[in-house]
C-alpha positions as CSV (number, residue, x, y, z in Angstrom):
1,M,269.8,7.1,81.7
2,S,269.5,5.6,78.2
3,R,266.3,4.6,76.5
4,A,267.2,0.9,76.8
5,P,264.2,0.1,79.0
6,D,261.8,1.4,76.3
7,R,263.5,-0.7,73.7
8,I,263.3,-4.0,75.7
9,L,259.6,-3.2,76.5
10,A,259.0,-2.7,72.8
11,A,260.8,-5.9,71.9
12,T,258.8,-7.9,74.4
13,S,255.5,-6.5,73.3
14,A,256.2,-7.1,69.6
15,F,257.2,-10.7,70.3
16,F,254.2,-11.5,72.5
17,A,252.0,-10.0,69.7
18,A,253.7,-12.2,67.2
19,L,253.0,-15.3,69.3
20,R,249.3,-14.6,69.2
21,V,249.1,-15.1,65.4
22,M,252.0,-17.3,64.4
23,P,253.8,-20.5,65.6
24,L,256.5,-20.2,68.1
25,A,259.2,-21.9,66.0
26,D,258.6,-19.4,63.1
27,A,258.6,-16.4,65.4
28,I,261.9,-17.5,67.0
29,A,263.5,-18.3,63.6
30,I,262.7,-14.8,62.3
31,F,263.9,-13.2,65.5
32,F,267.3,-14.8,65.1
33,V,268.2,-12.2,62.5
34,E,268.9,-10.0,65.6
35,P,272.6,-11.0,65.9
36,F,273.2,-9.7,62.4
37,I,271.5,-6.4,63.3
38,L,273.5,-6.3,66.6
39,T,276.8,-6.9,64.9
40,L,276.1,-4.1,62.3
41,L,275.0,-1.7,65.0
42,G,278.0,-2.5,67.1
43,A,280.2,-1.4,64.2
44,L,278.2,1.6,63.2
45,V,277.2,3.0,66.6
46,L,279.9,1.9,68.9
47,G,282.8,1.8,66.5
48,E,283.6,-1.8,67.2
49,T,285.8,-3.7,64.8
50,V,284.1,-6.7,63.3
51,G,286.2,-8.9,61.1
52,W,285.0,-11.2,58.4
53,R,285.6,-14.3,60.5
54,R,283.1,-13.2,63.2
55,V,280.6,-12.2,60.5
56,L,281.0,-15.6,59.0
57,A,280.5,-17.2,62.4
58,C,277.2,-15.3,62.8
59,I,276.0,-16.6,59.5
60,I,277.0,-20.2,60.3
61,G,275.3,-19.9,63.7
62,F,272.1,-18.7,62.0
63,V,272.2,-21.7,59.6
64,G,272.5,-23.9,62.7
65,A,269.6,-22.1,64.3
66,L,267.4,-22.8,61.2
67,L,268.4,-26.5,61.4
68,V,267.3,-26.8,65.0
69,I,264.1,-24.8,64.8
70,G,263.1,-26.2,61.4
71,P,261.0,-23.2,60.5
72,S,258.5,-23.2,57.7
73,F,258.3,-19.7,56.1
74,A,254.7,-19.8,55.1
75,A,252.9,-16.6,54.4
76,F,251.9,-15.0,57.6
77,G,251.3,-11.6,56.1
78,A,252.1,-8.5,58.2
79,A,252.6,-10.7,61.3
80,A,256.0,-11.8,60.0
81,L,257.1,-8.2,60.6
82,L,256.6,-8.5,64.3
83,P,259.5,-10.8,65.1
84,L,261.6,-8.5,62.8
85,L,260.6,-5.6,64.9
86,T,261.5,-7.6,68.0
87,A,264.9,-8.3,66.6
88,L,265.5,-4.6,65.8
89,F,264.3,-3.3,69.2
90,F,266.3,-5.9,71.1
91,A,269.5,-5.1,69.1
92,C,269.0,-1.4,69.9
93,Y,268.5,-2.3,73.5
94,M,271.7,-4.2,73.7
95,V,273.6,-1.4,72.0
96,A,272.1,1.2,74.4
97,T,273.0,-1.1,77.3
98,R,276.5,-1.4,76.1
99,Q,276.8,2.4,76.1
100,V,275.9,2.7,79.8
101,A,277.0,-0.6,81.2
102,R,280.6,0.4,81.9
103,H,279.5,3.1,84.4
104,T,276.2,1.8,85.6
105,H,275.7,-1.3,87.9
106,P,273.6,-4.1,86.3
107,V,271.1,-4.0,89.3
108,A,270.5,-0.3,88.7
109,L,269.8,-0.9,85.0
110,Q,267.4,-3.7,85.9
111,A,265.6,-1.4,88.4
112,W,265.2,1.3,85.8
113,T,263.9,-1.2,83.3
114,A,261.3,-2.5,85.7
115,L,260.3,1.0,86.7
116,D,260.0,2.2,83.1
117,A,257.8,-0.8,82.3
118,C,255.5,-0.1,85.2
119,V,255.1,3.6,84.3
120,I,254.1,2.7,80.8
121,V,252.2,-0.6,81.2
122,L,250.2,-0.1,84.4
123,P,248.3,3.0,83.1
124,L,247.6,1.2,79.8
125,L,246.2,-1.8,81.6
126,A,244.1,0.4,83.9
127,V,242.5,2.2,80.9
128,S,242.1,-1.1,78.9
129,E,240.4,-3.1,81.7
130,G,236.8,-3.9,80.6
131,S,237.3,-2.2,77.2
132,G,236.5,-5.3,75.3
133,I,239.9,-5.1,73.4
134,A,241.1,-8.7,73.9
135,P,244.8,-8.1,73.5
136,L,244.8,-5.3,76.0
137,D,242.1,-6.4,78.5
138,P,244.1,-7.9,81.4
139,V,243.2,-11.4,82.7
140,M,244.3,-11.9,86.3
141,P,245.6,-15.3,87.3
142,R,244.0,-17.0,90.3
143,G,245.5,-19.2,93.0
144,I,248.6,-21.2,92.2
145,F,248.6,-19.9,88.7
146,W,250.3,-16.7,90.1
147,L,253.4,-18.8,90.2
148,W,253.7,-18.8,86.4
149,P,254.0,-15.1,85.9
150,A,256.1,-14.8,89.0
151,G,258.5,-17.5,87.6
152,V,258.6,-15.7,84.2
153,G,259.4,-12.4,85.9
154,L,262.2,-14.0,88.0
155,A,263.7,-15.8,85.0
156,A,263.6,-12.7,82.9
157,M,265.3,-10.6,85.7
158,V,268.1,-13.1,86.1
159,A,268.6,-13.3,82.3
160,H,268.8,-9.5,81.9
161,L,271.2,-9.2,84.8
162,L,273.5,-11.7,83.1
163,I,273.2,-10.0,79.7
164,R,274.1,-6.7,81.2
165,A,277.0,-8.2,83.1
166,A,278.3,-9.7,79.9
167,L,278.0,-6.4,78.0
168,R,280.2,-4.8,80.7
169,C,283.0,-7.2,79.7
170,A,282.8,-7.9,76.0
171,P,281.9,-6.1,72.7
172,T,278.5,-6.7,71.2
173,A,280.0,-8.6,68.2
174,V,281.3,-11.2,70.6
175,I,278.1,-11.5,72.5
176,A,275.9,-11.7,69.4
177,P,276.8,-15.3,68.2
178,L,276.5,-16.7,71.7
179,Q,272.8,-15.9,71.7
180,Y,272.3,-19.0,69.6
181,L,273.1,-21.0,72.7
182,A,269.5,-20.2,73.7
183,I,268.3,-22.7,71.1
184,V,270.6,-25.3,72.7
185,A,269.1,-24.6,76.1
186,A,265.6,-24.8,74.7
187,A,266.3,-28.2,73.1
188,V,267.7,-29.5,76.5
189,L,264.8,-28.2,78.5
190,G,262.3,-29.5,75.9
191,F,263.8,-33.0,76.4
192,L,263.9,-32.8,80.2
193,I,260.4,-31.3,80.7
194,F,258.4,-32.5,77.6
195,D,260.5,-35.6,76.6
196,D,261.0,-34.0,73.2
197,L,264.1,-35.6,71.9
198,P,265.9,-33.6,69.1
199,D,266.2,-35.5,65.8
200,A,269.4,-35.8,63.7
201,Q,268.8,-32.5,61.9
202,A,268.3,-30.7,65.2
203,L,271.4,-32.3,66.7
204,A,273.5,-31.3,63.7
205,G,272.2,-27.7,64.1
206,I,273.1,-27.7,67.8
207,A,276.6,-28.8,66.9
208,I,276.9,-26.0,64.4
209,I,275.7,-23.4,66.8
210,M,278.1,-24.5,69.6
211,G,281.0,-24.6,67.1
212,A,280.3,-21.1,65.9
213,G,279.9,-19.8,69.4
214,L,283.1,-21.4,70.6
215,Y,285.0,-20.2,67.5
216,V,284.0,-16.6,68.3
217,F,285.1,-17.0,71.9
218,M,288.5,-18.5,70.9
219,R,289.0,-15.9,68.1
220,E,288.4,-13.0,70.6
221,R,290.7,-14.6,73.1
222,H,293.4,-14.8,70.4
223,L,293.0,-11.2,69.4
224,N,293.1,-10.0,73.0
225,R,296.2,-12.1,73.9
226,P,299.0,-9.8,75.1
227,P,302.1,-9.8,72.9
228,P,305.0,-11.9,74.1
229,P,307.6,-10.0,76.0
230,A,310.5,-8.7,74.1
231,P,313.7,-10.9,74.4
């Protein structure tokens, strides 16, 4: 079994640590360098062919992401490195998953990820309880608030299962630009739940992201189209 579970655990830990010290929009904006890293690793590690058109689509998608998020790259010191670490670890996780996804069922991969996290995190929490170290000292939810971590866990499980299923069917360079659709989903959910209507700049960014993602899909479909039968 690959070390993919360790990498997703490291990515999650780094991102939660970043959210303690910097705004969510800035953390997400920095994290979205991950498709660049993933595309590069896909070519270097997996030997996947990445043409200039898909590289350009990644760059255009990143520009759209910046328009939607509207980040302000103020000086956050060393904290700005945490989302970069998240991007690096998550890209490594997706490459490792790609290497084993063809011969391992997504449910088995998910089970190994959960088991790996329990083996590492539970002893750490047990040792840290009552230590006075705020980031490590666990705070147990009470009553109905248990539904929040349960919902987060369920959503994460479904998301990882879908990611692994996608990696069984497509190269990482194809999957990478489509991750920008997460920003579209965030904008829609923000409107439905918090009545946060995207402004004109955000809507322009969403259009760019969707255009880049659809272009990658259509380009890959064109490249994989079987040649016409010989007359």
